[in-house]
N, C-alpha and C positions, 0 to 999 in steps of 0.2 A: 656480047661479052659482059657488058655492065649488067644486063638483065640476068644472066646466069649467075654472076657474082652476087647480085641482090637476092636472087632466089635461094642460093646456097646459104647466105647469111640468115635469111628468114627461116629456112629449114633448121639451121643450127640453133637459132634463138628459140624456136618452138620445141626443140628436142626434150627439155625437161618436162614441159607440159604434156607432151605425147607419152613419155614414159610414166608420168604420174597417172594418166588416164588408163594406160595398160595395166599398171600395177593395181589400181583400184578395181578394175574389172576382174582381175585374177583373184584378188582378195575377196570380193563379193561372191564370186563363184565358189571359192573354197569354203566360205562361211555358209553358203546355201547347201553345199554337199556334206558338211560336217556331220549332221545327224545320221545320214546314210552310211558314211564312212565309219562312224562309231559302232553302229549296229553290225556292219560287215566285219569290223575288227573283232568285236565280241564273239561273233559266230566263228570266225577263223581261230580265235584262241580256244574256244570250246572244241572245235574239230581237231586242232593240234593236240590238245590234252587227251582226247579220246584215242587218237592215233598213237600217242606216246604210251598210254596205258596198255593198248593192245600189243604194241611191240615189246614192252617190258614183260607182259604176260607170256608172250612167245619165248622170249629169252629165258625167263625163269623156268618155263616148261622144259626147254632144251637142257638147261643146267640140271634140273631135277632128273631128267632122263639119263644124263651122263653120270650122275651120282648114283643112279640105281634106285631112286625114290626120293621121298621127301627128306630133306636134311634134318628135320626135327627129330627123326627116328635114329640119327647117328649118336654115338656116344660122344662125350666131351672130348676124349682123346682123339677120336676120328675127326671131329670138327676142327680141332686145333691143328691137326696135321694137314688137313685139306686146306684150311685157311692159310697156313704158313707156306705151303707149296704154291697156292694161287697168287699170294702176294709176292713171292720170289719171282714167279713167272712174269707178273705184271711189272715189277721193277726192271727185270731184264728187257722186256719189250719197250718200256718207256725209255730206258737208256739207249737202246738201239734206235728208237725213233728220234731221239735227240741227236745222235750221231748222224742219222740220215738228213735231218733238217740242217745241221751244220755243214754237211757236205754239199747240199743243194745251195745253201747260202754262199759257200766258198766258190762254187762253180758259177753262180749267177753274178757274183760281184767281182770276179777276176777280170783284170784288165786284159784286153786282147793282146797287148804287146808283151805281156809277161809270159814266160814259158815256165810251166810247172814241171819239174823233172822229178818224177816219182817212178817207182817200179810199175809193172803191169797192173791194171785194175783187177781187183778181186771181187768176186760176186759175193754179196752179203745176203744171206737168207734169213 
């Protein structure tokens, strides 16, 4: 019993030293790996940029196809009309997205003991 108590006390007293050695080992490992991580990070950034440019190119091609060609060939009045319509649609979708997020928040934060008495659920499209 005394031996176990002495052993536990010794282990407890050596805990800070063991943690320091472990942290030093992790720090040295991280410093050794840092150049490789920086190179990998740089390559990942370039790959992400290339993927984003490719995706944006696809999106702009689809938009041009929906508009019936390059928007540069549209008149100023047509461009203003299309821009106003698209901004109104975006505003409507963002408003609906906000309502959906608030509904999700309300459902997730509701206390189980509370009973919410509302009419039947309506489907939101």
